[in-house]
N, C-alpha and C positions, 0 to 999 in steps of 0.2 A: 614116486617122489615128484611132486609138482614143481620142480625147479624150472624157472623160466629163463632161458638163455637167449639173449638177443644177439643175432648175428653169429651163425654157427661157425663161421670161419675166423671169427675175430681173434681168438686166442692164438691161432697159428701165425697171424700177422704180427701180434704182439711178441711172440717168441722170436720171430725172425728179426724184429727191430732190436730186441734185447740182446740177441747174440751179436749183432753188429756193434751194439754199444759196449758189450764186454770186451770184444776184440780190440776196439779202439782204446778203451780205458786200460786194458791189461798190458798193452805194448809188448805182446808176445809171451806173457807169462802163461803158464798152464792154468786151467781152471782150478786145480787143487791148490796151487800156490796163491791164487788171488782170493781163495776162500779163507785163508788163515786170518785170524783176528787176535794177534798177540799170543798165538799158540792155543787159543780157546777153540772149542768146537763151535762152529757157526750153525745156527738153527733159525729156520723160518717157521712161523706158526700162522694159523688163520684167525679165528675169532678170539676175542679178548679172554674169555674164560679158559680156553686152552693155553693161551700165552701165559696166563697167571699160573696154571698148574705146572707148566714146564719150568717157569721161573722158581716155583716153590721147591723144585728138585735141583735144578741147575744152579740156582743162586747167582753169584757174581763170577762163577768160573765157566760160564757158557755165554756166548754172544747171541742174544735172542731178539728177533725182530718180528713183530706181528704184521699181518698183511691186510686184514679186513678192518677198516676204520670203525671205531665204536660208534654205535648209532646207525650203522648201515645194515640194510637187509642182507644177511649173509647168503640167503637163498638165491638172490638175483645179482649178487656182487660180481662184477666183471673186472679182472685185474688190469691195472695200467701197465705201460711199458716198464716203469720203474720196478714193479713187482717182478716182472719177468727177469729183469737184470739181477735182482736179489736172488731169485730162485736158481739162477745159473751159477751162483757162487757159494751157496751154503752146503753144509755137509749132510744135514738132516732137515726134512720138511715134515713137521707134525701137523696132520690134518685130522678132522673128526671122522671123515669117511661117511658111509651109509648114504651117499648122495648129497651131502650138505653143500660141499664146496667144489662141485664138479669142474667149473671153468678153471679154478686155481689148481686143482689136482691135475687136470689135463695139461695145463701149462707147465707144471713142474715135471711131469713125465717127459714132455717134449724137450725141456730146456735144462734139466739137471746135469751137473757135471759128472764125470766118471767117478764111481765110488760113492756118490751121494745116494741117499735112500729116502723114500717116502714112507712114513709110518702112520697108518690109519688107526688112531687111538680108539675110536668108537667101534670100528669093525672088530678089533682085537678084544674089546671088553665084553661083548655080548655074543651069546650063541644064537644062530638063526632061529631056533625054536622059541627064543624069548623076545623076538621082535614084536613091537606093537604097531599095528596099522589102525588108522582112524579116518575120520572124514577128510582131514587135510592131507593125510598120507595113506591113501587107500591101497589095499592089497592088489587091486587091479593094475596099479602102476608099478608094482613090483619092488618098491623101495620103502623101507619102514620109516617111522618117525625117528629122526636122527638125534633128538635132543636128550642124549643120555646124561650130560654133565649137570643137569639140574637135580639129579639124584646122587647123593653123596657116595653111595657104594660104587657107582660107575666112575665118579671122579677119582676115587681111590685107585681103581683099576687103571685109569689113564696114567696116574702118577707112577704106578708100578711099572708100566710099560716104558715111560720116560726114563725111569731109573735104569732099567735093564739096557735101554738103548745107549744112554750116556756112559754107563759103565763099560759097555763093549767098545764104544768109540774113544774113551778117555780113561783108561784103566788107572792112570796115576791118581785120579781124583775119585776113585771108586768109593772109598770110605766116606768122603764128603757127600756124594750123591745118596749113598745108603742112609747116612744120618739124617739128611734133609727129608728123604722119603719117610723115614720112621717118624719124624716130627710131624710131617703133613698128615700121615695116616692116623696118628694119635689125635690130631686136631679134628680130623674128619669124624673119628669115633665119638669125640666129645660133642661135636655139633649134632651128630645123629641122635645121641641121647637127649640133647636139649630139644631137638625138633619133636621127638616123640613125647617128651614131657609137656611141651607147650601145646602141641596139637590135641593132647588128651583133655585139655581144659576148654576146648571149643565145644559149646553145647551140642547135644546130639542132633543130627540131621543137618547141621550147618556146614559141615566140612565138604563144600562143593566148590567147583571152579568153573567159571565161565570167563574166558579170556579172549583177547584178540588173536593170540598166536598159540598154536597147539604145541607148546614147549614143555609141558609138565606131565606127559603121559606116564613115564617111568617113575617119576617122583610120586605121582598119585597112586600108582599101583603099590609102591613100597610103603607108603605112609597112610593108607586107608582113606584117600580122598576120592571123591567122585567127580569125574570130568563131565560136566553137563554139555559142554560144547566149546567151540571156538568160532569167533566171527570170521576169521580168515578162512576162505574157501580154498579149494585145491589149486586154483590158478592164481592165487594171491591178489585177486581183485576183490572189491567190496561185494558183499552178498546182494542178491536181488531183493526188491521190496517184499516179494513173497517169502523169501527165506528169513528176512528180518521179522516179518509178521509171525512166522512159525516159531522163531526164537522167543518173541515176546510172549506168545501163548505158553511156551514151555517154561519160561522163567516164572510166570504167574502160577502155572499149575504145580510146579515143584517147589514154590516158595523160596527161590534162590535169594539169599540175603544180600549178597554183594557181587558186583561184576568188576573184573580186574582188567584195566587197560595197561598199556605199555608206553614207556617213553620212546621206544623205537618205532612202535606202530600206533601213533595217535589215531583215535577212531571216533569220529562223530556218531557213527552207528552205535557204538557201545553206549555213548552218553544218551542217545535217543532211547535205547532199550531200558536204561536205568531210569530215565524220567518217566517213561510210560508204565513201568512196573513197580516203581517205588523202591527198587533195590539201591543200595549204596553204590556209588561209582568210585573206584579207587584207580587212579590213573598212572601209577608209577611202578608197576611190576617190571622186572627186567629178566632177560635171558641171555642176550648177547653182550650188552654193554655193562660195565662194572660201575658200582656207585663211586661218585667223586671223580677226581682227576688223577692221572698217573702220579705216583709218588705220595699221594695222600693216604691217610689211614682208611682202611676199608675198601680201597681200590684193588680188589682181589676176588678170586673165585670164592674164597671163604666169606668175604664181605657181601658178595652177591647173594649167596644162598641164605646167609643169615638175614640180610635185608628183606628178601622175598618172604622168608618164613615169618619174620616179625610182622611184616605188612599183612600177610594173610591172617595170621592169628588175631591181631588186633581188630582187623576189619570184621571178623566173624565172631567177636565177643569173647575171645580167649585171653589167657594170661601169657605174655611173651617174656616174662622176667627170666626164665631159664635160658632163653636165646640171648637176651641182652647181657647175660653173664659170660658168654663165650668170648674169650679174648681174640682179637683180630690179628695180632702180631705174633708170627711164629719165630721171629728172630733171624729168618733167612732173607738176605737182601734181594730185592726185586729190581734188577737193572735192565729189564727188558724194555724194548721200544714199543709203545702202544700208539699206533696211528689214530689221529682224532679227526 
């Protein structure tokens, strides 16, 4: 996994600063007592799609705070002292795992209070034999592509683990968490059917993906897409001119009809390849940041995957009406804090 961590001892210093802050703020209270939030389980999450999935199950009976600001590169994100302070007080830290958020996970391990736990949703969702390695996440580095949540079947698995964790932590609200999970799972199934229906309308040979970020490997495997490549290279720097030239040749040779950029990773390189090959350039695919603003319709994991699926389908000449018919509101309140 090509996660670039600047300053290998930085998180230890952050942890020490946070511990000092908690002691000062807590006035002698135990970590467990300071973690209570009106009797609710206190939860920290990392990237916004995971925050949304946890909120879909926990609703307004769990206190949920995201850590990684939307629009931030989660691979290179380094937590601030305020994050360390948060991680020292929560009951559960939900992370993706698979090497995605190593600085935050390391910080949580060093700083979590007694009885708190770290739950790696991605690691629990997939068997090692199903890992996907690619050019951005090569097997030689030993860490697979961690972007499971862009594939609905894994998002459902994430939600199931969240349900089990919350039920164990807060048995009084077990029926509430179970009902919310069932609603989420049914919506995932509906979205899955709509995705397959819409993708089937894309003309033969056009279901290809060339993106900036290698975030759709599991999605592509499940829905019959072909990943031509990703501009992002393993060290998260722009590719060399030689690599760009090679991609231009590949796009021309394979007749790739559209190239997908990202709001998180704006890429002049992608625009250049689109210009030189005549492919359409679509600049607003997402994987970490949710559509819209917190509290608005569509700012959710469901909104994210529906948005991406509609964007891909339309760009490649398909009919997205089945996706547009999927309702975005599951009726479960999302009171999580999404840092911006």
